[in-house]
C-alpha positions as CSV (number, residue, x, y, z in Angstrom):
1,M,0.0,0.0,0.0
2,T,1.4,3.4,-0.9
3,G,1.1,6.4,1.4
4,I,0.1,9.8,0.0
5,P,1.4,12.8,1.8
6,A,-1.2,15.0,3.4
7,L,-2.3,18.2,1.8
8,T,-0.8,21.2,3.5
9,L,-2.3,24.7,3.7
10,P,0.1,27.6,2.8
11,S,1.2,29.7,5.7
12,R,-0.4,33.1,6.1
13,I,1.3,36.0,4.3
14,G,3.6,37.8,6.6
15,A,3.2,35.2,9.3
16,R,6.3,34.5,11.3
17,E,7.4,30.9,11.3
18,P,7.5,29.5,14.9
19,D,11.0,28.7,16.3
20,S,11.3,25.0,16.6
21,A,13.8,22.1,16.4
22,P,14.4,20.7,12.9
23,A,11.5,18.7,11.8
24,G,11.8,14.9,11.5
25,P,11.0,13.0,8.3
26,L,7.4,13.4,7.0
27,V,5.1,10.5,7.8
28,P,2.6,10.0,5.0
29,L,-1.0,9.4,5.9
30,P,-2.3,5.9,5.5
31,M,-4.0,5.3,2.2
32,P,-7.7,4.7,2.4
33,A,-8.6,1.3,1.0
34,L,-10.4,1.6,-2.3
35,P,-13.3,-0.9,-2.6
36,D,-13.4,-3.6,-5.2
37,L,-16.4,-2.5,-7.3
38,A,-17.0,-6.1,-8.4
39,V,-17.9,-7.2,-4.9
40,D,-21.5,-6.6,-3.8
41,G,-21.9,-3.6,-1.6
42,Q,-23.7,-0.4,-1.1
43,R,-22.5,1.9,-3.9
44,R,-23.9,5.0,-5.5
45,F,-22.8,6.5,-8.8
46,S,-23.5,10.0,-10.0
47,T,-22.2,12.7,-12.2
48,A,-22.1,16.3,-11.0
49,L,-20.9,19.7,-12.0
50,L,-18.0,21.4,-10.2
51,D,-18.6,25.1,-9.5
52,A,-15.9,27.8,-9.4
53,S,-15.5,27.5,-5.6
54,G,-14.9,23.7,-5.9
55,R,-18.3,22.7,-4.7
56,I,-19.5,19.4,-6.2
57,Q,-23.1,20.0,-7.1
58,D,-24.7,16.8,-5.8
59,R,-26.6,16.7,-2.6
60,G,-27.8,13.2,-3.1
61,I,-24.4,11.6,-2.7
62,V,-23.8,13.5,0.6
63,T,-27.2,12.4,1.9
64,A,-26.5,8.8,0.9
65,L,-23.2,8.9,2.8
66,D,-24.9,10.6,5.7
67,W,-22.2,13.2,6.0
68,K,-23.3,16.1,8.2
69,P,-22.2,19.7,8.7
70,G,-19.0,19.8,10.7
71,D,-17.9,16.2,9.8
72,R,-14.2,16.1,9.3
73,L,-13.0,14.9,5.9
74,L,-9.7,13.5,4.8
75,I,-9.0,14.3,1.1
76,T,-6.2,12.5,-0.7
77,Q,-5.3,12.2,-4.3
78,I,-4.6,8.9,-6.2
79,R,-3.2,9.7,-9.6
80,S,-5.8,12.2,-11.0
81,S,-8.7,11.3,-8.8
82,A,-9.7,12.5,-5.3
83,V,-10.5,10.1,-2.5
84,I,-12.6,11.6,0.3
85,C,-13.4,9.8,3.5
86,R,-14.9,10.9,6.8
87,R,-12.3,10.7,9.5
88,S,-11.7,12.3,12.9
89,D,-8.2,13.4,11.8
90,G,-9.5,15.0,8.6
91,V,-8.2,18.5,7.8
92,F,-11.4,19.6,6.0
93,R,-15.0,19.9,7.3
94,M,-18.4,19.5,5.7
95,T,-20.0,22.9,5.3
96,T,-23.5,23.8,6.6
97,K,-24.9,23.0,3.1
98,P,-24.8,19.4,2.0
99,Y,-22.1,19.7,-0.6
100,V,-18.5,18.4,-0.7
101,V,-15.9,21.0,-1.6
102,L,-12.7,20.1,-3.4
103,P,-9.8,22.4,-2.2
104,A,-8.1,24.4,-4.9
105,S,-4.9,22.4,-4.6
106,V,-6.7,19.2,-5.3
107,R,-8.6,20.7,-8.2
108,H,-5.4,21.9,-9.8
109,S,-3.6,18.5,-9.2
110,C,-6.5,16.5,-10.6
111,R,-6.9,19.0,-13.5
112,V,-10.5,19.7,-12.7
113,L,-11.8,23.0,-14.0
114,A,-14.9,24.9,-12.9
115,G,-17.9,23.9,-14.9
116,S,-16.6,20.4,-15.7
117,R,-18.4,17.2,-14.8
118,V,-17.0,14.6,-12.4
119,L,-18.0,11.0,-11.8
120,L,-18.8,10.3,-8.2
121,V,-18.5,6.8,-6.8
122,A,-19.6,6.5,-3.2
123,D,-19.1,3.3,-1.2
124,L,-21.6,3.6,1.7
125,A,-20.2,0.7,3.6
126,Q,-16.6,2.1,3.6
127,D,-17.8,5.8,4.0
128,V,-15.7,6.8,1.0
129,L,-16.3,9.0,-2.0
130,V,-14.1,8.9,-5.1
131,V,-14.2,11.8,-7.5
132,H,-13.0,11.1,-11.0
133,P,-12.5,14.1,-13.4
134,E,-13.7,13.9,-17.0
135,H,-10.3,13.1,-18.4
136,V,-10.0,10.1,-16.1
137,V,-13.5,8.8,-17.1
138,H,-12.5,9.3,-20.8
139,A,-9.4,7.2,-20.3
140,M,-11.3,4.4,-18.4
141,L,-14.0,4.3,-21.2
142,R,-11.3,4.3,-23.9
143,D,-9.6,1.3,-22.3
144,F,-12.9,-0.5,-21.8
145,H,-14.0,0.2,-25.4
146,T,-10.7,-1.2,-26.6
147,T,-11.5,-4.4,-24.8
148,L,-15.0,-4.4,-26.3
149,A,-13.6,-4.1,-29.8
150,A,-11.3,-7.0,-29.1
151,G,-14.2,-9.1,-27.7
152,E,-12.6,-9.3,-24.2
153,A,-15.1,-7.5,-22.1
154,D,-17.7,-9.1,-19.8
155,Q,-15.9,-12.5,-19.7
């Protein structure tokens, strides 16, 4: 299992760095387990628009996950997709409105632009939401369609 370093927020402009001893090596956060979609489970799929502030325009997925205002979220990135899970050590919080917000650093790293669509995959049993940008969905479909053309799919 590969660890992904935690997202860090930039320091405030003009803020003085605290005096401290040299920092030790960074310890990556544990990687959340991604579910096997072939196994039966409670999953929801949806597509949604991403607005200019990073809000994913889908209340239904948040309702299905039962995420509430103030819940702490851990947001990590795997390749070009974002993995979001509710965890007590999460840096981000659910807003008072039932929307998930992708931070700007994640949007830029995943190459998600305002107004683009994302594929949402929620695993209710694992309390995980995976956000796939359009270019990732296109790559998945391209690969799947290649197997269809070769007669290899659904075997």
